[in-house]
N, CA, C and O of each residue as an XYZ file, in Angstrom:
940
protein
N      22.173     13.251      2.592
C      21.245     13.592      1.516
C      20.019     12.679      1.567
O      20.145     11.462      1.698
N      18.838     13.281      1.461
C      17.602     12.496      1.425
C      17.430     11.910      0.025
O      17.629     12.600     -0.975
N      17.063     10.651     -0.036
C      16.885      9.945     -1.297
C      15.531     10.305     -1.912
O      14.595      9.505     -1.916
N      15.457     11.528     -2.428
C      14.211     12.002     -3.038
C      14.539     13.037     -4.099
O      15.541     13.745     -3.996
N      13.699     13.125     -5.110
C      13.851     14.094     -6.186
C      12.839     15.219     -5.960
O      11.634     14.977     -6.020
N      13.306     16.444     -5.701
C      12.377     17.557     -5.433
C      11.350     17.760     -6.540
O      10.208     18.126     -6.265
N      11.749     17.524     -7.795
C      10.798     17.687     -8.902
C       9.685     16.649     -8.839
O       8.531     16.947     -9.146
N      10.038     15.424     -8.440
C       9.030     14.374     -8.317
C       8.066     14.687     -7.172
O       6.855     14.506     -7.300
N       8.618     15.160     -6.052
C       7.758     15.526     -4.922
C       6.798     16.644     -5.306
O       5.618     16.614     -4.956
N       7.322     17.633     -6.033
C       6.489     18.768     -6.454
C       5.395     18.322     -7.423
O       4.265     18.807     -7.371
N       5.751     17.396     -8.301
C       4.799     16.902     -9.300
C       3.555     16.314     -8.629
O       2.429     16.623     -9.018
N       3.765     15.471     -7.625
C       2.632     14.830     -6.967
C       1.951     15.764     -5.977
O       0.757     15.621     -5.710
N       2.695     16.717     -5.432
C       2.081     17.703     -4.545
C       1.097     18.579     -5.306
O       0.039     18.934     -4.785
N       1.449     18.929     -6.550
C       0.577     19.779     -7.356
C      -0.769     19.122     -7.650
O      -1.767     19.807     -7.875
N      -0.787     17.796     -7.647
C      -2.018     17.059     -7.956
C      -2.715     16.532     -6.710
O      -3.710     15.815     -6.808
N      -2.194     16.887     -5.536
C      -2.655     16.265     -4.287
C      -4.158     16.392     -4.076
O      -4.795     15.462     -3.580
N      -4.727     17.527     -4.447
C      -6.158     17.746     -4.190
C      -7.045     16.810     -5.006
O      -8.236     16.692     -4.722
N      -6.482     16.141     -6.018
C      -7.273     15.235     -6.853
C      -7.120     13.769     -6.459
O      -7.717     12.889     -7.079
N      -6.315     13.509     -5.423
C      -5.902     12.136     -5.126
C      -7.073     11.179     -4.940
O      -7.021     10.041     -5.406
N      -8.116     11.623     -4.271
C      -9.234     10.727     -3.964
C     -10.393     10.837     -4.948
O     -11.470     10.295     -4.699
N     -10.182     11.534     -6.066
C     -11.194     11.609     -7.117
C     -10.955     10.446     -8.087
O      -9.973     10.470     -8.829
N     -11.822      9.433     -8.100
C     -11.585      8.252     -8.932
C     -11.663      8.523    -10.429
O     -11.315      7.655    -11.230
N     -12.115      9.717    -10.820
C     -12.159     10.059    -12.238
C     -11.048     11.036    -12.616
O     -11.031     11.550    -13.735
N     -10.131     11.293    -11.703
C      -9.036     12.238    -11.947
C      -7.825     11.512    -12.535
O      -7.919     10.365    -12.972
N      -6.686     12.209    -12.535
C      -5.439     11.607    -13.001
C      -5.039     10.393    -12.178
O      -4.193      9.607    -12.605
N      -5.644     10.229    -10.993
C      -5.323      9.084    -10.146
C      -6.279      7.916    -10.346
O      -6.286      6.969     -9.560
N      -7.078      7.988    -11.394
C      -8.003      6.892    -11.685
C      -7.306      5.532    -11.774
O      -7.819      4.558    -11.222
N      -6.148      5.431    -12.453
C      -5.486      4.120    -12.500
C      -5.160      3.559    -11.122
O      -5.281      2.353    -10.906
N      -4.746      4.418    -10.180
C      -4.457      3.934     -8.833
C      -5.710      3.381     -8.158
O      -5.657      2.357     -7.477
N      -6.824      4.060     -8.352
C      -8.081      3.575     -7.772
C      -8.496      2.237     -8.406
O      -9.042      1.362     -7.734
N      -8.226      2.101     -9.703
C      -8.632      0.876    -10.393
C      -7.764     -0.317    -10.006
O      -8.273     -1.427     -9.848
N      -6.467     -0.100     -9.853
C      -5.584     -1.233     -9.547
C      -5.553     -1.562     -8.058
O      -5.089     -2.634     -7.672
N      -6.042     -0.651     -7.220
C      -5.898     -0.865     -5.784
C      -6.559     -2.152     -5.276
O      -5.940     -2.862     -4.483
N      -7.783     -2.485     -5.693
C      -8.362     -3.750     -5.207
C      -7.526     -4.967     -5.609
O      -7.427     -5.931     -4.850
N      -6.926     -4.923     -6.795
C      -6.101     -6.041     -7.251
C      -4.867     -6.213     -6.376
O      -4.565     -7.315     -5.919
N      -4.159     -5.114     -6.148
C      -2.923     -5.237     -5.377
C      -3.231     -5.487     -3.899
O      -2.476     -6.186     -3.223
N      -4.331     -4.924     -3.390
C      -4.713     -5.157     -2.001
C      -5.019     -6.635     -1.772
O      -4.535     -7.225     -0.806
N      -5.815     -7.235     -2.650
C      -6.158     -8.651     -2.498
C      -4.915     -9.519     -2.610
O      -4.766    -10.483     -1.860
N      -4.022     -9.190     -3.536
C      -2.789     -9.966     -3.734
C      -1.913     -9.913     -2.481
O      -1.406    -10.938     -2.024
N      -1.742     -8.719     -1.936
C      -0.949     -8.551     -0.711
C      -1.584     -9.324      0.448
O      -0.899    -10.025      1.193
N      -2.897     -9.181      0.582
C      -3.607     -9.808      1.703
C      -3.588    -11.332      1.599
O      -3.455    -12.024      2.609
N      -3.720    -11.851      0.386
C      -3.694    -13.299      0.201
C      -2.367    -13.898      0.638
O      -2.332    -14.985      1.213
N      -1.285    -13.197      0.368
C       0.041    -13.705      0.713
C       0.409    -13.430      2.167
O       0.969    -14.298      2.837
N       0.103    -12.233      2.663
C       0.622    -11.797      3.965
C      -0.417    -11.797      5.081
O      -0.062    -11.626      6.248
N      -1.703    -11.986      4.745
C      -2.774    -11.990      5.764
C      -2.619    -10.798      6.716
O      -2.219    -10.962      7.869
N      -2.940     -9.607      6.222
C      -2.548     -8.364      6.907
C      -3.377     -8.012      8.138
O      -2.966     -7.141      8.905
N      -4.520     -8.647      8.358
C      -5.340     -8.293      9.514
C      -4.546     -8.460     10.812
O      -3.987     -9.524     11.079
N      -4.506     -7.397     11.608
C      -3.795     -7.430     12.877
C      -2.291     -7.248     12.765
O      -1.597     -7.209     13.781
N      -1.775     -7.136     11.543
C      -0.335     -7.000     11.336
C       0.073     -5.520     11.359
O      -0.731     -4.634     11.068
N       1.327     -5.281     11.708
C       1.903     -3.933     11.637
C       2.485     -3.737     10.245
O       3.399     -4.450      9.832
N       1.944     -2.763      9.533
C       2.286     -2.547      8.128
C       2.791     -1.122      7.937
O       2.247     -0.183      8.519
N       3.832     -0.959      7.121
C       4.257      0.380      6.711
C       4.162      0.463      5.193
O       4.645     -0.417      4.481
N       3.532      1.532      4.705
C       3.401      1.782      3.270
C       4.364      2.900      2.904
O       4.150      4.060      3.257
N       5.425      2.540      2.192
C       6.498      3.483      1.844
C       6.125      4.205      0.546
O       5.826      3.566     -0.463
N       6.145      5.545      0.584
C       5.709      6.322     -0.576
C       4.205      6.245     -0.720
O       3.685      5.968     -1.801
N       3.503      6.494      0.385
C       2.048      6.260      0.443
C       1.234      7.280     -0.341
O       0.069      7.032     -0.652
N       1.835      8.432     -0.667
C       1.082      9.452     -1.380
C      -0.165      9.870     -0.622
O      -0.111     10.147      0.576
N      -1.289      9.914     -1.326
C      -2.545     10.330     -0.709
C      -3.252      9.264      0.091
O      -4.333      9.507      0.628
N      -2.653      8.070      0.184
C      -3.155      7.069      1.114
C      -4.129      6.046      0.582
O      -4.805      5.392      1.376
N      -4.234      5.875     -0.729
C      -5.218      4.940     -1.280
C      -4.969      3.516     -0.797
O      -5.891      2.854     -0.320
N      -3.730      3.038     -0.917
C      -3.416      1.683     -0.464
C      -3.374      1.612      1.057
O      -3.914      0.675      1.645
N      -2.745      2.584      1.698
C      -2.616      2.568      3.158
C      -3.987      2.497      3.829
O      -4.190      1.708      4.751
N      -4.921      3.316      3.368
C      -6.250      3.330      3.984
C      -6.992      2.025      3.738
O      -7.699      1.533      4.617
N      -6.833      1.466      2.545
C      -7.535      0.205      2.258
C      -6.973     -0.944      3.095
O      -7.715     -1.849      3.477
N      -5.668     -0.918      3.385
C      -5.096     -1.959      4.245
C      -5.589     -1.794      5.683
O      -5.836     -2.783      6.373
N      -5.731     -0.552      6.133
C      -6.270     -0.310      7.479
C      -7.711     -0.796      7.569
O      -8.121     -1.340      8.595
N      -8.471     -0.606      6.513
C      -9.863     -1.079      6.499
C      -9.932     -2.608      6.554
O     -10.934     -3.175      6.989
N      -8.866     -3.263      6.113
C      -8.797     -4.730      6.205
C      -8.335     -5.192      7.594
O      -8.221     -6.391      7.845
N      -8.071     -4.239      8.490
C      -7.719     -4.617      9.854
C      -6.252     -4.545     10.195
O      -5.860     -4.925     11.299
N      -5.411     -4.060      9.262
C      -3.990     -3.909      9.556
C      -3.749     -2.623     10.342
O      -4.524     -1.672     10.242
N      -2.680     -2.601     11.118
C      -2.227     -1.377     11.783
C      -1.205     -0.723     10.866
O      -0.080     -1.206     10.735
N      -1.598      0.380     10.232
C      -0.831      0.909      9.109
C      -0.183      2.253      9.424
O      -0.798      3.147     10.005
N       1.082      2.361      9.017
C       1.782      3.638      8.997
C       2.121      3.947      7.551
O       2.813      3.172      6.891
N       1.636      5.077      7.057
C       1.982      5.520      5.715
C       3.047      6.600      5.794
O       2.908      7.551      6.564
N       4.111      6.467      5.004
C       5.168      7.482      5.014
C       5.405      8.026      3.610
O       5.294      7.306      2.618
N       5.731      9.309      3.552
C       6.015      9.966      2.284
C       6.781     11.251      2.598
O       6.770     11.731      3.732
N       7.446     11.800      1.582
C       8.162     13.064      1.764
C       7.468     14.222      1.065
O       7.937     15.359      1.128
N       6.342     13.937      0.393
C       5.549     14.995     -0.239
C       4.458     15.410      0.749
O       3.529     14.646      1.012
N       4.573     16.611      1.288
C       3.697     17.025      2.384
C       2.229     17.174      1.985
O       1.343     16.795      2.752
N       1.960     17.716      0.804
C       0.558     17.929      0.418
C      -0.222     16.619      0.276
O      -1.330     16.519      0.803
N       0.319     15.617     -0.414
C      -0.397     14.337     -0.451
C      -0.587     13.732      0.942
O      -1.628     13.136      1.217
N       0.397     13.877      1.813
C       0.263     13.357      3.178
C      -0.898     14.025      3.909
O      -1.665     13.361      4.607
N      -1.025     15.342      3.745
C      -2.120     16.053      4.392
C      -3.475     15.612      3.837
O      -4.456     15.503      4.573
N      -3.513     15.363      2.532
C      -4.738     14.845      1.916
C      -5.079     13.477      2.507
O      -6.238     13.202      2.818
N      -4.058     12.617      2.663
C      -4.260     11.283      3.229
C      -4.792     11.375      4.663
O      -5.729     10.667      5.032
N      -4.189     12.246      5.456
C      -4.612     12.409      6.855
C      -6.051     12.903      6.941
O      -6.838     12.402      7.745
N      -6.393     13.886      6.112
C      -7.738     14.442      6.131
C      -8.772     13.399      5.707
O      -9.837     13.289      6.314
N      -8.450     12.638      4.661
C      -9.390     11.636      4.170
C      -9.626     10.559      5.217
O     -10.763     10.135      5.421
N      -8.568     10.111      5.882
C      -8.704      9.090      6.918
C      -9.531      9.607      8.089
O     -10.344      8.880      8.660
N      -9.312     10.870      8.436
C     -10.050     11.468      9.537
C     -11.528     11.590      9.195
O     -12.386     11.255     10.012
N     -11.831     12.068      7.988
C     -13.223     12.228      7.581
C     -13.936     10.878      7.463
O     -15.132     10.768      7.732
N     -13.181      9.860      7.059
C     -13.770      8.534      6.885
C     -13.825      7.752      8.196
O     -14.444      6.690      8.266
N     -13.178      8.278      9.228
C     -13.187      7.616     10.525
C     -12.418      6.309     10.547
O     -12.796      5.368     11.245
N     -11.330      6.252      9.775
C     -10.532      5.024      9.718
C      -9.554      5.001     10.891
O      -8.709      5.885     11.034
N      -9.687      3.981     11.717
C      -8.779      3.841     12.864
C      -7.521      3.086     12.432
O      -7.362      2.753     11.258
N      -6.645      2.824     13.371
C      -5.404      2.062     13.151
C      -4.644      2.492     11.889
O      -4.132      1.661     11.139
N      -4.587      3.819     11.678
C      -3.898      4.367     10.519
C      -3.222      5.674     10.903
O      -3.854      6.566     11.468
N      -1.939      5.783     10.595
C      -1.191      6.993     10.914
C      -0.304      7.335      9.721
O       0.018      6.473      8.905
N       0.081      8.595      9.633
C       0.949      9.052      8.551
C       2.103      9.872      9.109
O       1.954     10.588     10.099
N       3.262      9.754      8.452
C       4.435     10.530      8.860
C       5.209     10.998      7.638
O       5.279     10.304      6.623
N       5.785     12.180      7.753
C       6.706     12.678      6.728
C       8.113     12.265      7.146
O       8.753     12.929      7.961
N       8.581     11.164      6.579
C       9.895     10.628      6.921
C      10.386      9.756      5.767
O       9.587      9.087      5.111
N      11.682      9.761      5.520
C      12.263      8.919      4.484
C      12.307      7.469      4.944
O      12.398      7.191      6.140
N      12.243      6.558      4.000
C      12.296      5.134      4.323
C      13.582      4.801      5.078
O      13.564      4.040      6.045
N      14.697      5.377      4.628
C      15.981      5.087      5.268
C      15.998      5.557      6.723
O      16.555      4.886      7.592
N      15.385      6.712      6.979
C      15.351      7.250      8.343
C      14.470      6.386      9.245
O      14.815      6.139     10.400
N      13.333      5.928      8.717
C      12.452      5.067      9.512
C      13.122      3.723      9.792
O      12.956      3.153     10.871
N      13.879      3.220      8.813
C      14.585      1.954      9.005
C      15.615      2.065     10.122
O      15.807      1.122     10.890
N      16.279      3.215     10.214
C      17.237      3.434     11.299
C      16.532      3.560     12.644
O      17.048      3.129     13.676
N      15.349      4.157     12.613
C      14.595      4.408     13.845
C      13.883      3.164     14.355
O      13.818      2.923     15.560
N      13.346      2.371     13.418
C      12.537      1.211     13.809
C      12.936     -0.042     13.014
O      12.127     -0.569     12.251
N      14.154     -0.512     13.183
C      14.566     -1.714     12.435
C      13.810     -2.950     12.895
O      13.619     -3.165     14.091
N      13.383     -3.756     11.938
C      12.734     -5.019     12.247
C      11.439     -4.920     13.023
O      11.112     -5.810     13.808
N      10.691     -3.835     12.809
C       9.478     -3.607     13.614
C       8.176     -3.884     12.874
O       7.109     -3.828     13.485
N       8.229     -4.180     11.583
C       6.995     -4.310     10.805
C       6.841     -5.720     10.257
O       7.807     -6.356      9.836
N       5.594     -6.193     10.276
C       5.289     -7.509      9.713
C       5.251     -7.466      8.191
O       5.613     -8.433      7.522
N       4.804     -6.325      7.652
C       4.632     -6.166      6.207
C       5.105     -4.775      5.805
O       4.814     -3.790      6.483
N       5.837     -4.702      4.695
C       6.260     -3.427      4.116
C       5.787     -3.394      2.669
O       6.053     -4.320      1.903
N       5.085     -2.329      2.295
C       4.671     -2.158      0.902
C       5.341     -0.919      0.331
O       5.490      0.094      1.014
N       5.741     -1.013     -0.926
C       6.377      0.114     -1.617
C       5.946      0.034     -3.077
O       6.617     -0.586     -3.902
N       4.824      0.668     -3.382
C       4.173      0.484     -4.681
C       4.241      1.747     -5.537
O       3.963      2.851     -5.069
N       4.617      1.558     -6.807
C       4.709      2.681     -7.748
C       5.567      3.816     -7.207
O       5.242      4.986     -7.413
N       6.638      3.495     -6.530
C       7.475      4.518     -5.910
C       8.929      4.432     -6.347
O       9.585      5.465     -6.478
N       9.450      3.233     -6.575
C      10.877      3.053     -6.845
C      11.342      3.817     -8.085
O      12.475      4.294     -8.134
N      10.469      3.932     -9.083
C      10.857      4.621    -10.321
C      10.852      6.138    -10.185
O      11.109      6.850    -11.156
N      10.563      6.636     -8.990
C      10.532      8.090     -8.777
C      11.652      8.588     -7.864
O      11.708      9.779     -7.558
N      12.547      7.692     -7.422
C      13.610      8.111     -6.501
C      14.976      7.961     -7.165
O      15.142      7.125     -8.053
N      15.966      8.773     -6.737
C      17.304      8.699     -7.336
C      17.985      7.353     -7.118
O      18.689      6.874     -8.007
N      17.791      6.727     -5.949
C      18.495      5.490     -5.627
C      17.503      4.429     -5.143
O      17.292      4.293     -3.938
N      16.893      3.680     -6.059
C      15.910      2.674     -5.663
C      16.488      1.604     -4.735
O      15.798      1.125     -3.835
N      17.747      1.228     -4.950
C      18.337      0.167     -4.135
C      18.407      0.557     -2.663
O      18.320     -0.303     -1.786
N      18.563      1.848     -2.391
C      18.593      2.329     -1.011
C      17.231      2.151     -0.339
O      17.158      1.787      0.835
N      16.158      2.408     -1.082
C      14.804      2.215     -0.555
C      14.547      0.733     -0.294
O      13.968      0.369      0.729
N      14.978     -0.116     -1.220
C      14.794     -1.559     -1.063
C      15.514     -2.059      0.183
O      14.967     -2.858      0.943
N      16.746     -1.586      0.391
C      17.484     -1.977      1.591
C      16.776     -1.498      2.851
O      16.716     -2.220      3.845
N      16.238     -0.278      2.812
C      15.510      0.255      3.965
C      14.274     -0.591      4.262
O      13.977     -0.871      5.423
N      13.555     -0.997      3.221
C      12.378     -1.844      3.409
C      12.772     -3.176      4.050
O      12.076     -3.681      4.931
N      13.890     -3.734      3.599
C      14.380     -4.991      4.162
C      14.767     -4.825      5.626
O      14.548     -5.721      6.442
N      15.342     -3.674      5.949
C      15.761     -3.425      7.332
C      14.558     -3.234      8.262
O      14.620     -3.579      9.442
N      13.468     -2.685      7.726
C      12.282     -2.395      8.548
C      11.470     -3.628      8.889
O      10.815     -3.673      9.930
N      11.506     -4.642      8.012
C      10.615     -5.781      8.184
C      11.209     -6.792      9.166
O      12.425     -6.955      9.264
N      10.317     -7.459      9.884
C      10.739     -8.501     10.825
C      11.220     -9.742     10.068
O      10.805     -9.955      8.928
N      12.072    -10.553     10.663
C      12.391    -11.853     10.058
C      11.107    -12.653      9.840
O      10.275    -12.766     10.741
N      10.957    -13.204      8.640
C       9.728    -13.911      8.286
C       8.651    -13.013      7.721
O       7.622    -13.499      7.249
N       8.874    -11.689      7.762
C       7.880    -10.738      7.261
C       7.918    -10.586      5.755
O       8.819    -11.080      5.077
N       6.905     -9.883      5.247
C       6.725     -9.716      3.797
C       7.086     -8.305      3.355
O       6.851     -7.336      4.077
N       7.659     -8.202      2.159
C       7.928     -6.916      1.514
C       7.380     -6.980      0.095
O       7.635     -7.938     -0.636
N       6.626     -5.955     -0.289
C       6.008     -5.915     -1.615
C       6.465     -4.671     -2.376
O       6.462     -3.564     -1.838
N       6.858     -4.871     -3.629
C       7.240     -3.763     -4.504
C       6.409     -3.812     -5.783
O       5.963     -4.881     -6.199
N       6.205     -2.655     -6.401
C       5.689     -2.632     -7.773
C       6.366     -1.490     -8.506
O       6.677     -0.454     -7.919
N       6.592     -1.691     -9.793
C       7.263     -0.667    -10.591
C       7.004     -0.950    -12.069
O       6.104     -1.718    -12.411
N       7.790     -0.331    -12.935
C       7.617     -0.463    -14.383
C       8.881     -1.009    -15.023
O       9.992     -0.594    -14.693
N       8.696     -1.942    -15.937
C       9.814     -2.514    -16.681
C      10.396     -1.481    -17.657
O       9.700     -0.559    -18.081
N      11.654     -1.642    -17.999
C      12.305     -0.715    -18.943
C      12.617     -1.455    -20.245
O      13.597     -2.193    -20.341
N      11.773     -1.241    -21.223
C      11.949     -1.844    -22.550
C      11.074     -1.071    -23.546
O      10.265     -0.245    -23.124
N      11.211     -1.312    -24.828
C      10.418     -0.556    -25.805
C       8.906     -0.684    -25.608
O       8.170      0.285    -25.794
N       8.445     -1.875    -25.233
C       6.998     -2.065    -25.039
C       6.487     -1.195    -23.891
O       5.432     -0.571    -24.010
N       7.229     -1.149    -22.781
C       6.764     -0.354    -21.644
C       6.798      1.134    -21.982
O       5.952      1.892    -21.508
N       7.761      1.562    -22.792
C       7.778      2.965    -23.221
C       6.519      3.274    -24.033
O       5.873      4.305    -23.848
N       6.193      2.347    -24.937
C       5.016      2.539    -25.787
C       3.724      2.527    -24.968
O       2.849      3.367    -25.178
N       3.601      1.578    -24.034
C       2.367      1.426    -23.270
C       2.255      2.430    -22.118
O       1.222      3.079    -21.957
N       3.323      2.555    -21.317
C       3.237      3.327    -20.070
C       3.430      4.820    -20.272
O       2.942      5.623    -19.476
N       4.133      5.198    -21.325
C       4.345      6.636    -21.556
C       3.537      7.120    -22.759
O       2.657      7.967    -22.604
N       3.818      6.600    -23.946
C       3.103      7.061    -25.142
C       1.604      6.764    -25.015
O       0.769      7.639    -25.242
N       1.275      5.519    -24.648
C      -0.138      5.137    -24.544
C      -0.845      5.757    -23.362
O      -1.875      6.412    -23.523
N      -0.295      5.555    -22.159
C      -0.992      5.972    -20.936
C      -1.011      7.477    -20.750
O      -2.003      8.033    -20.278
N       0.092      8.152    -21.121
C       0.181      9.595    -20.848
C      -0.286     10.464    -22.020
O      -0.830     11.548    -21.809
N      -0.076      9.990    -23.251
C      -0.349     10.846    -24.409
C      -1.588     10.430    -25.210
O      -2.359     11.291    -25.634
N      -1.790      9.125    -25.425
C      -2.918      8.693    -26.246
C      -4.186      8.484    -25.421
O      -5.227      9.073    -25.713
N      -4.093      7.647    -24.394
C      -5.280      7.346    -23.591
C      -5.504      8.360    -22.478
O      -6.589      8.443    -21.902
N      -4.441      9.142    -22.182
C      -4.516     10.173    -21.130
C      -4.969      9.592    -19.781
O      -5.757     10.199    -19.055
N      -4.447      8.400    -19.473
C      -4.732      7.782    -18.175
C      -3.947      8.464    -17.069
O      -4.370      8.473    -15.913
N      -2.794      9.041    -17.428
C      -1.911      9.700    -16.463
C      -1.501     11.057    -17.017
O      -1.509     11.251    -18.233
N      -1.142     12.002    -16.149
C      -0.656     13.296    -16.638
C       0.647     13.131    -17.414
O       1.474     12.284    -17.077
N       0.826     13.944    -18.451
C       2.079     13.916    -19.201
C       3.244     14.244    -18.270
O       3.186     15.184    -17.476
N       4.300     13.444    -18.390
C       5.463     13.658    -17.543
C       5.428     12.905    -16.226
O       6.322     13.068    -15.396
N       4.392     12.072    -16.023
C       4.306     11.302    -14.776
C       5.540     10.421    -14.604
O       6.095     10.314    -13.510
N       5.959      9.794    -15.700
C       7.082      8.861    -15.620
C       8.248      9.305    -16.505
O       8.071      9.954    -17.536
N       9.435      8.930    -16.061
C      10.658      9.155    -16.827
C      11.205      7.777    -17.201
O      11.578      6.992    -16.329
N      11.250      7.492    -18.499
C      11.563      6.140    -18.956
C      12.907      5.640    -18.432
O      13.041      4.457    -18.119
N      13.889      6.507    -18.331
C      15.225      6.075    -17.900
C      15.224      5.547    -16.467
O      16.157      4.856    -16.057
N      14.179      5.872    -15.706
C      14.096      5.413    -14.315
C      13.305      4.114    -14.169
O      13.214      3.572    -13.068
N      12.741      3.617    -15.245
C      12.060      2.329    -15.174
C      13.080      1.257    -14.800
O      14.275      1.419    -15.049
N      12.614      0.174    -14.207
C      13.504     -0.830    -13.612
C      13.198     -2.213    -14.194
O      12.072     -2.701    -14.105
N      14.206     -2.826    -14.782
C      14.016     -4.178    -15.306
C      13.877     -5.164    -14.147
O      14.499     -4.977    -13.101
N      13.066     -6.214    -14.321
C      12.904     -7.212    -13.260
C      14.227     -7.798    -12.766
O      14.390     -8.059    -11.574
N      15.170     -8.002    -13.688
C      16.474     -8.553    -13.281
C      17.217     -7.587    -12.364
O      17.903     -8.008    -11.432
N      17.077     -6.295    -12.633
C      17.721     -5.290    -11.775
C      17.085     -5.286    -10.390
O      17.779     -5.265     -9.373
N      15.759     -5.307    -10.367
C      15.064     -5.311     -9.086
C      15.385     -6.591     -8.306
O      15.589     -6.548     -7.093
N      15.428     -7.714     -9.003
C      15.743     -8.984     -8.346
C      17.144     -8.947     -7.728
O      17.367     -9.493     -6.647
N      18.085     -8.299     -8.422
C      19.458     -8.194     -7.884
C      19.472     -7.343     -6.617
O      20.109     -7.713     -5.630
N      18.784     -6.218     -6.636
C      18.734     -5.350     -5.449
C      18.045     -6.064     -4.291
O      18.436     -5.896     -3.136
N      17.028     -6.856     -4.593
C      16.330     -7.620     -3.563
C      17.283     -8.637     -2.927
O      17.310     -8.787     -1.705
N      18.058     -9.329     -3.751
C      19.039    -10.292     -3.226
C      20.086     -9.589     -2.373
O      20.456    -10.072     -1.303
N      20.565     -8.431     -2.860
C      21.574     -7.686     -2.117
C      21.046     -7.205     -0.766
O      21.815     -7.033      0.180
N      19.735     -6.991     -0.679
C      19.117     -6.583      0.591
C      18.795     -7.784      1.478
O      18.196     -7.639      2.544
N      19.204     -8.986      1.020
C      18.993    -10.240      1.750
C      17.513    -10.556      1.955
O      17.095    -10.996      3.026
N      16.745    -10.324      0.915
C      15.354    -10.755      0.880
C      15.232    -11.899     -0.117
O      16.008    -11.990     -1.068
N      14.252    -12.769      0.107
C      13.980    -13.868     -0.815
C      12.776    -13.508     -1.682
O      11.718    -13.152     -1.165
N      12.940    -13.602     -2.992
C      11.824    -13.355     -3.900
C      10.867    -14.547     -3.878
O      11.281    -15.693     -4.051
N       9.585    -14.259     -3.662
C       8.574    -15.309     -3.606
C       7.759    -15.355     -4.893
O       7.456    -16.436     -5.399
N       7.402    -14.181     -5.427
C       6.502    -14.166     -6.582
C       6.639    -12.871     -7.380
O       6.711    -11.782     -6.811
N       6.672    -13.008     -8.703
C       6.542    -11.874     -9.626
C       5.154    -11.948    -10.249
O       4.683    -13.029    -10.601
N       4.499    -10.794    -10.384
C       3.200    -10.729    -11.044
C       3.190     -9.563    -12.020
O       3.727     -8.495    -11.726
N       2.585     -9.766    -13.170
C       2.391     -8.676    -14.101
C       1.054     -8.000    -13.862
O       0.128     -8.598    -13.315
N       0.966     -6.739    -14.282
C      -0.289     -5.988    -14.195
C      -0.595     -5.467    -15.589
O       0.132     -4.628    -16.122
N      -1.667     -5.964    -16.173
C      -2.014     -5.617    -17.557
C      -3.244     -4.724    -17.611
O      -4.143     -4.829    -16.777
N      -3.267     -3.836    -18.615
C      -4.422     -2.963    -18.845
C      -5.004     -3.242    -20.220
O      -4.273     -3.294    -21.209
N      -6.321     -3.421    -20.285
C      -7.016     -3.619    -21.554
C      -7.714     -2.312    -21.919
O      -8.688     -1.943    -21.263
N      -7.243     -1.592    -22.958
C      -7.841     -0.297    -23.289
C      -9.273     -0.400    -23.816
O     -10.000      0.594    -23.815
N      -9.685     -1.575    -24.261
C     -11.052     -1.739    -24.761
C     -12.040     -1.870    -23.612
O     -13.083     -1.215    -23.607
N     -11.713     -2.720    -22.632
C     -12.595     -2.893    -21.480
C     -12.296     -1.868    -20.385
O     -13.094     -1.674    -19.467
N     -11.131     -1.213    -20.496
C     -10.650     -0.245    -19.508
C     -10.507     -0.902    -18.137
O     -10.766     -0.282    -17.105
N     -10.091     -2.160    -18.145
C      -9.915     -2.905    -16.910
C      -8.476     -3.401    -16.773
O      -7.782     -3.636    -17.762
N      -8.052     -3.552    -15.521
C      -6.736     -4.099    -15.210
C      -6.888     -5.524    -14.709
O      -7.942     -5.903    -14.199
N      -5.831     -6.314    -14.855
C      -5.818     -7.659    -14.279
C      -4.385     -8.045    -13.949
O      -3.439     -7.579    -14.586
N      -4.237     -8.907    -12.940
C      -2.936     -9.482    -12.628
C      -2.703    -10.662    -13.562
O      -3.630    -11.405    -13.884
N      -1.454    -10.827    -13.995
C      -1.150    -11.886    -14.955
C       0.309    -12.310    -14.794
O       0.992    -11.887    -13.861
N       0.766    -13.139    -15.703
C       2.171    -13.540    -15.701
C       3.034    -12.672    -16.583
O       4.232    -12.925    -16.716
N       2.448    -11.644    -17.197
C       3.172    -10.786    -18.134
C       3.785     -9.592    -17.404
O       3.078     -8.651    -17.045
N       5.100     -9.632    -17.184
C       5.797     -8.568    -16.450
C       6.466     -7.558    -17.381
O       7.358     -6.824    -16.956
N       6.045     -7.514    -18.637
C       6.754     -6.688    -19.618
C       6.506     -5.188    -19.456
O       7.282     -4.387    -19.976
N       5.448     -4.786    -18.750
C       5.187     -3.358    -18.522
C       5.136     -3.104    -17.014
O       6.169     -2.843    -16.397
N       3.967     -3.177    -16.428
C       3.846     -3.031    -14.959
C       4.041     -4.389    -14.302
O       3.571     -5.406    -14.812
N       4.735     -4.400    -13.170
C       4.869     -5.669    -12.458
C       5.018     -5.453    -10.958
O       5.407     -4.380    -10.497
N       4.695     -6.511    -10.207
C       4.756     -6.503     -8.749
C       5.637     -7.657     -8.289
O       5.743     -8.683     -8.961
N       6.263     -7.472     -7.138
C       7.138     -8.507     -6.581
C       6.821     -8.695     -5.103
O       6.709     -7.720     -4.360
N       6.679     -9.933     -4.682
C       6.512    -10.272     -3.266
C       7.795    -10.915     -2.761
O       8.340    -11.811     -3.407
N       8.278    -10.462     -1.610
C       9.527    -10.970     -1.026
C       9.298    -11.291      0.442
O       8.353    -10.806      1.064
N      10.187    -12.120      0.982
C      10.160    -12.393      2.423
C      11.573    -12.270      2.986
O      12.565    -12.543      2.311
N      11.623    -11.852      4.237
C      12.899    -11.796      4.927
C      13.144    -13.128      5.614
O      12.293    -13.589      6.376
N      14.276    -13.754      5.367
C      14.534    -15.045      6.004
C      14.487    -14.945      7.522
O      14.890    -13.935      8.100
N      13.997    -15.991      8.157
C      13.909    -16.008      9.609
C      15.308    -16.110     10.218
O      15.597    -15.514     11.255
N      16.170    -16.885      9.542
C      17.559    -16.969      9.987
C      18.440    -16.248      8.969
O      18.279    -16.449      7.765
N      19.372    -15.407      9.437
C      20.209    -14.652      8.500
C      21.123    -15.545      7.672
O      21.884    -15.049      6.842
């Protein structure tokens, strides 16, 4: 069984044509991308590195990492967003960037320990078994390599901010983008990371100010948060 939810794939496929419109439903992704790109690059120094972006969607992060000089493979199981990503990269003339329709677990079996950096952003809360994806990411990365995750915390505040606020009041995201029961507490993610034999290096919060309409990285992990991990050089 492929670790994917057909309804989730269909949801993002239906919006695929809007992926690169910074004023569309994907505006938040465009706004947070420079923040997460700089954070990843500061820690992992991605220029010249082999990077895989798991759950790449329409390619916003994957393409920006390629523009920073990384050799990037973006993978996803939603075909329409992948085609949008491929077309955008081709039109923009971005080299050192490729896309494949393949599950993280399948790529991990095919290419274990082949990547310097693995990114998996805003994806874990959309799959039936997040721990399986985390293990696959750990299997794909080289010893000493970096793995980055981002997801949403599960608590009353995140329900209020990420669903009621973002989807219904501020309309930053389409209604139904997220399912609260699939949000992941930091302690849960940290446990899965340990079980995958990765070392947690840093947790970062991602905050949104509705007055300035700006995002910033912070120490507040109560809603959106990111995690940086490394694979030990010695098992």
